[in-house]
N, C-alpha and C positions, 0 to 999 in steps of 0.2 A: 358664537357671534348674542351677542345681548338679545333679548327680544323687548318689546314695546306694546306698554298699555298703558281718574274714572272723572271725567266730571259734567256736571248738568248743563243741560244745554240754553244757553243765554247769550246774551252781545258783549262784543270782546271789553274786557277792562282795562283800568289803566289812567296813566298821566298824558296829562297835554307833549305832542311832541317836544317842544322844546326844552322840558324837562329829563336831561339828560339824565339822570342819576334815576328816576323813581321811571320812568320810560325801559331802564330797563333789567327790572323791574318786575314789569308786569306780567300777570297772570292772564291769560283767551279761554272763551270757553264761545268758540266758534255759533251763528245760529243757520243749522247747514240748510240749505237746499234738494233734493231729492238726488241720490247718485244716478245718474248714467250713463255716462265713457262709454255712448255706444259706437263702435269700428271705430274707436284714436288709432291708427297706426303707431306705434311707439320704436325703435330700433334699439337692440340689445344689443350689446358686442361684451365678450367677457370670459371668465372659464365656467366649461358646464360641466357637470359631475353627474353620474351615475349614484342615488341612492338608494343603499337597496335595505329593509326593513325586517329582521328576523322578528317575526311575533311567538311568542312560547310565556309553558306555566315551569318553576321555579317551588319542587317540593321536597330536592333533598340537597346535601351536597355528595362529592364528589368524595369515592375509599379512596381517587390518586391522589390530593391536593386541597385545599381547603379553600374549593370553589367550586359554584351554586352548576347546577347538574339544569339546562337551559331545556325544557321539551320543546320541540320546536315547533308549531299548531299553522303556521303563515309564514308567506313571503310577499313585499311586497316591492315594484320597485315603482322610486320618483325622479323626479327629475332635480338636481340639486346646482345651488353655484346661479350662476344665468342662466341655466334650462331652469331655476325655481322661480324667478323674476316672470321669465317671459311665458310660463306657464301658468303663474298670478294673472298677467294683465292679462291673458286671452279669457279665463276664468269668470272676473272682473269687468266683461266683456269690452275691451280693447280689442284691438291686434298685437301680431309683435312678430318682428322681424329678429329673429337673432345670426349673430354670427359669430363662429366658437369653432371649436377644436374637439377633433375624436381620432381613435385612430379606430383601423382596420380591424377591431377587433369584434369578439361575441360582446362586449358589454357597451362598448359603441355604436352597435349595430341595435340593437335593446335600447337604447336611451337615444336614436336618428326617429323608431321605430315611434318611442314618445310620446317623444315631439308634434311630428307630423302626426301624428292621430289627436291630438289635443286642437288641431288647427294651428300648430308654430309653425312661420315657413320659414325655411333654412342656409343658411351658407356654411356650407359643415368645410374645415380647411383642414387635408388631412396631415394629421400629425403621425408621421412613421414611424419615428426613430423613440418615443413616450407613447403609455399603454393611457386607452381613456383614464383618464382621474374616477375612484368607484371608492365609496364610503357604505362603508358597511356595520348598522348597527342591529344591537342584539336589546332587543326590549320583553323584560313578564312583567305583566301588568302595568302596565304604560310607565314603568319603571326605565330606565336604562342603563342596562348592565357592562357594557362593551362595546366600543368604535376603533373597527380593524380601515385605515386606508390604506389604499394602496395610490400610491401616486408618482408621478416627476412634476418638481419644479423646475425645472433648468430653464428658460429665456426660448420663446421657440426661436427656430430660425431665420435671417434675414429671407429667402424663399416665402417662408410664411405670411409672414410682416408683409413684402407682397400682394401674395393672395386680401391676406385681411383688407389693406389698406383699397385695396382693388373692389370687394365688394362691398364695403361700407362708400365710397361713391359712387357707384352701382345707384345704393337703397335711399345713399341719403334726404332728397330731392324727394323724394315717396311721405319721409316719417314726420313728423309733428313735436318729437320728444326724440333723446338720444338719452340709453340708460349703460352706462360703464360698470360690471357689475366684477372687480378686478377681485379676484378671490388668493391673491399671487401663487397663482400656480405657473404662469410664467406665458400664457398669452398674452397679454392684456402689457404689452413694452412698453418702455420713455417713449418706441418709434411712435405705437401703434397708438399712444395716449396723446402724443403732438399732432398726427395725424388725425385723429378721432375732434380735433378743438377748429384743426385749420377746417374743416370742409366742412362742419356744425356751422362755425363761422361765416364761411361763405355763406352757407345754405338758409342761413337764419333760423339756427335749430338749435334751441337751448340743450346743454348737459347738465343731466346728472349720477353722479360715483360716488357709488358704494365701494371705499376703499378698506384694503387690506396690508400695506404698502407703510412702512410708519412715517418718509416724507410723503405729508402733505401736500407740500409746494410740487411735487411733482401732475399736479391736477390744476395746473394753473389755468385759468381759460373755460373752468368749468363751474355753467350758473351756481349750482348746489352739488354743497358735498353732506354724504350721511355718516359720520363715524359712528362709532357707540362710544359709551362713554372709556372703558380702556382703549382703543382706539385712539381716542381724541388725548386722553391722560402719555400712551405712548410718544406721540406726535410731538406734545408739548416740552415734558417735562412739569407740568404743572400739577396740581393737586384739580382732582375736580368729584370733590365730596360733596358739594350745593348749588342752588341756585350761580349765587356769583364766583364761585372758583367755575363752574362751566362756563359762565360768561366772558369770566378772563383770559379763562387759555382759548378758548371759542372765536374771541376778537380776536385774539394773535394770528391764529390761523384765518379767518378771513379777511381779517388787514394783509397778509402775505401771500392769497388765493387770488382775491377780488369776487370768493364764494360767497352765499348764506348757506351759515351749519345750520343742519339738521342733526341734531346732537340726541339719539336715542340711550335713555337711563334706565333702562330696567326699570323697575322696581317705583321708581322716581317719574317714572315717562319720557317729557322729551322738551327739547331749548330749540328754540330756531330765533339764531345769534345772525344781525348780516355785518356787512363789513362797516358800517357806520358803527357798531359797537351798541346798537339794539339787540335788545332783547327778548322774547315771549317765551314761559315756561306753563307745560302743559301737563298735570295729574292722568295715571297712565290708568287706561281702558279695560285695562284685564279682570274681567270675573274672579278666575281665578286661573291657575297657572298649573299643565297637563306634560310637557313639554314646548320650550322653545327652538327648537329646532326648524329654521325656514321663515321665523318668525321676520323674520330683518326684511327680507325675501319679498315676502308679504308686504310690509310696510314700503318701499321702493316703487313696487310696479302699484300700489291706490295712490302713494304721495304724486311718481308722474305720472300715472291715468287724470287725475284731480288737477294737474297746471297747468296739460295738453289740452281738458276740455275750458280752461280760459279761467278756473277759478285760484283764488290767492292764496298764497307761499303757507297761509294763515291755515282755511280753511282744507288744502292740500296734508297737512299736520294732520288737522284733525284726521280724517278720513286715514293717516298713516295708522293713527293710531288704533280709530278703531278697525283696519286691517288686525295687524301686529296679536288685539288683542284676542280675535280673533281666529288666530292661528295656533296661538297658547296652548287655545280648550285642547287641542287632539294632538296622540302620539305620532312620533314618525314626522314626514315628511309630507306635509297636503296645501291646497290650494284653500283662497278663499272664493267664493262665488260674488258674483255681481248681487245676486235677491239677498244672500247673508250680508254682505255689505250694507243694504238698503233695511232690511231690516232691523240691524240691530242700527244704524241711525235713526230709525222710527221710534224704538224706545228709545233711544238717547234723548230724545225731541220731545218724547209724551207723544205719539202720537200716533202708539202701537195701540189698532184697531181691534178690541178686545170687544164685545157687547157685556155689559151690566149682566150675573148673574150666570152667562154662556161655561159650554162647559169647556176646557183647554186639554192641552198636551199638557204632557209635563215638561216639554219643553219651553214649549208658549209661558206658563206657569213662573217659571226659570223667568224669563225676560219680563215679563209682567213686573216681578216681586222688584227685578232692574230697576225697573222706570220707578217702581214707588218709592228705589231707595234714593235713588236722582233728586227724588220732589219732597226726599225728606218726610213723607208718611212714617206712622208707627202702624207696621202691619203685626195684624195678632194671627193666632192657630190655633185650633179646632179639632179634635177628630174623637171618634166613637162610633160603639154597633149603631147603626141606623138604618136595620135591618124591620120595627117597626117605626113609623116615629110615632112619638107619645109628644102630651106634656113640657117630659123633663129636658127631654131635645132642643122643642124651641126656646126654652127658661138660658138650657147653655148657650145657641146660638147669640142670645139678646143680649147677654152679660159680658158675652166674649165681645160684641162687637160694638160695646158703648167704653170699652179699655181700647180700643184702636181705631188710625182714620179710614186701615181698608183689614178687612177678612177674609 
């Protein structure tokens, strides 16, 4: 799964709406109002999995084979797939109800407990003939060395489909929006997709899809579909190396499905392409990348909450960009919180409240530096031994300050 993530806060740019060619290549840098999303109810359906991150250190190669030996230091359980989407929605300030399947095994119990503890309400469909999906990642100094998957990807039984549809019927009227998180593990069948679209249409609720299957036309009826660049290329057999190519490929799918496509493009940011062929592009928001695991889940959670809050698709894309940029800063599968999104939005908009000359933490200093970078300011740095402050120090600081906008 690709992660997505620097653009300066400003008003939208682009050509008049009647200029199709100019409009298609417009860039977008929105002026965002504060992040709120208080308690907005989102219904999530899809493949949930248990993500296990095994952290350790490597200081030797095995004498038995040319492989690293990991000295285990810590193990962390996280929700993956649809579970991670639901967990992110709650962490970002929303309310999530998750319809998913788990087996009656220890991993399923751990996943269910993790979700309930975080405040996610659940409809768990028993999948007796298949184990709970588990992805175990081995990391050393934030570098992923190996991933071990335990999964069965055959479609769930018709009896399971009936339980899924019944759960959706019971909850649809209570939600503001539906997210289908299809990881291709067999829970989201064609019948389930069709039933979700029909129930949502009857309730007047929009559907957003994070797809993994090759034929995206199966998601017809959704309002938004969020493929990454690789998935878009696989679905259309068209190149997707630049803005124009992404527009062409996404436009064909948007026309076929009637949905607006949010294409996540890793280091190239995001693109929003509507069924009429109009498109806008947003550069990446990431400061650096530590681990892309789960960034797409954070992006669709923020996108969904922003839409459910009544924001435009362009604003929702900007918040998805921010959320993904925060997610990739940490190793393993993690969630992005509402305060983190609002803090980054404030930095993004040049509104970080740091009094001039005040002492700040290293983390805040990095955020302020990022804010100055977006404002295109030249930043200077100097250091020294200031145990006894003397005129030489003053001269050093004054001369350094003359060379830059911010010291």
